[in-house]
N, C-alpha and C positions, 0 to 999 in steps of 0.2 A: 798600374791596374791592368789585368788582362783576363780574358774569358777562360775559365778553367773547365767548366762542365755544363752540359745542357741535358736535362732529363724531360722526356715527353711521354705522356700517357693519355690516350683517349682524345688527343687533339688531331682533328682532321683524319688523315690516313693512318695515324699511329694507334692501331687497336691494342697493341702490346707495349708495355713499358720499354722505352728505348733510351739508352744513355750514350751520349756522345762526349768523349773527352777531347779537350783541345790542349795538346802538348806544346811545349815551346817550339817556335818556328811557324811555318805556314801549314794550316790545315785546309785541305780541299775536299769537298764532298762532290763526287761525280756519279753519274748514272744516266740511264736513258730517260727520254721524255715520259712523264707520268709516274715516275717512281717516288715522288714526294720531296724533291729537293727544295722546291719553293715553299713547301709546308714548314720546313725547318726555319726559314727566314720569317715566315708568318708567326711561328711559335715564339721566336725571339722578340719580334715587334710586340706581340700580344703580352708576353710576360713583363715587358718593360713599361707597360701602361697604355698601349694603344686602345683607344675607345671607338674609333671610327671603323666599323666592321668592314666597310668597303676597302679600306687600306689593306686588309688581309683577305680580300677576295671572298667576301660573304655578303649576305643580305640581311641577316638577323643574328643576334648574339649567339644563339644556340647552334648556328651553322658550324662552329668550330668543334663541336662534339662529334666523335666518330659515329657515322650513321649506319654502319653495317655493310656487309657484302655477302657473297655466296658462301663464305667460310666462317665469318664472324658475325655475332649478333651486335645490334647497336648498343652503345654504352650510355649510361645515364650522367656521366660527368667527364670533363676534360681537365687535365692538370699539366702545367708546364713549370719547371723549376730551372733556374739559371744560377750558377755559382761563379763568383768573381774573386780573384785574388786582390785584396785591398791593402797589401803590405806597404804601399806608398801613401796610403791614407788620402787618396783622391776623393773617395766617397767620405762624407762627413760622419762616419761612424768609427768607433774604436776597434771593431773587429778586423782582423787581418784577412778573414775570409767571410764573404757575405753571400748568402743564398736568398734569392727572391723567388717566391712561389705564388702562382695565381691559379685559381680553381673556379670552374663554373659548372653548375648543374642544369639539367634540362628545364627545371622550374624557372631558370633565369637568375637564381641566387648565385652570388659570387663570393669568394673568399680570397684574401690577400695576406701574405706573410713575409716578414723580413727576419731571417734566421729563426724561423719557427714561431715568431711572435705575431699574432694577428694585427693587422694594420689596415688603413684605408688606402684606396688606389692612389689618391693624391699624395700620400706619403711616399709611395714608390716613385711617382713622377717627379716629386720635389727632390728626392735623393739623387736622381740622375741629371738634374738641371746643371748646366755649365760643364758637363763632363763630355759632351758629344755622343753619349751613349743612350740618350733618351729616345722616346718615340719620335719618328719623323725628323731625325737629325742626320748629319752627314756621315755618321758611322754605318748606317745601313742604306745602301743605294741599290735598288732593285734594277732589273733589266729594263732598259729604255728610259730610266730616270735621269741619266747623265745628259742626254739631249734635251730632256724636259727642263732640267735646271739651267742649262746654258741658254735656252731660248725663252726662259721665263722673264717676266717683267722684274725690274729691280725691286719693286715692292713685294713680289712673291718670293724673291731670294733673300729678303731681309732677315727672315727667321734663322736661316743657316748662318749668316754672318753674325747675328746676335749671339747664337749659341757658341760659335767659334771664339767670339770676343768675351765670353763668360759674363754676359749681362742678362741672360734670360731669367736667371733666378731672382735678380734684383727687380726686374720688371714684374715678375710674379708677386714678389713681396710688396711692391708699390701698389699694384692692383688690389691686393688683399687689404692693405692699409686704407686705400681710398674707399673700398667697399665698406670697411668698418666705420669710416668717418660718415659715410652716407647713412648707415644704420643708426649711428649715434645721433645724427641730426634728426632723423625721423623719430627716434625715441624722445629727444628733447621736445620736438613739436608736440608729440602726444602728451608729454608731461605738462606742458604749458596749457594745452587744451583741457586736460583734467583739472589743473589748478583754476583755470578760468571758470569752469563749470562749478567747482566747489565754492568759489567766491560768490557766484550768483546764488547758490543755495544758502550760503552763509548769510548773505544780505536778507534773503527771505526769512530765514530763521530769526535774525536780529529784529526785523520788523514785527514778526509774530510775538517775540519775547517782549518787546516794548508795549505792544497792544495788550498782552496778557498782564503786564505789570500795571498798566493804567486801569485795566478792568478790576484787578485785585484792589487797587487803591480806592477806586470808586465804591466797590463793595464794602470795604472797611468803613468808609465814611457813612454809607447807608446803614450799616449795622450800628454805628455810634448814634446816628440820628434817631433810629428806631428805638434805641434803648433809653432815650431821654424822655 
């Protein structure tokens, strides 16, 4: 699996649609300070499922949308698409080429796509688990993060090792199953509570039915007595 193409439109400083092709070999993006190199990395992080806006140097979700300058008007949406060659089937999909697209509007509404098919953000995050290409993994190391990783506590570095050992996805599935078990237990408790309440009402109805039968029996005896 390798990165084939990145397309950015309306994301941060990219007011116009920009397409970056990654040919075989090493691709380097160079330029002076402030030209938007870091915004490319932020775009990659974002399209791969990054939810922490601070990780892409923002304060709120809509900060990633181009805000305008002296030449261009602000845009109402931002969109990033990344295309990967999946001929080795590292990603668990049958397509040999996979395109991931993420879009956000100024209203805060977001859209996510896998090969043009609408999906949820967690579907994208799950797709890249155990590949080293997901958000906050060792495949994307920003300036200054090497020292941060080396000086971090073992517990803070654990996520990187788990991703490298390909167990992140299984931990995710485990947490999902445990959450489902808790929900099932809660549902069972509610069912027992409902059954208990129904039994109480049933006992009351049975007592009322018995009283009604006794009353009817007495009334019949009175009718017979009066007819004599």
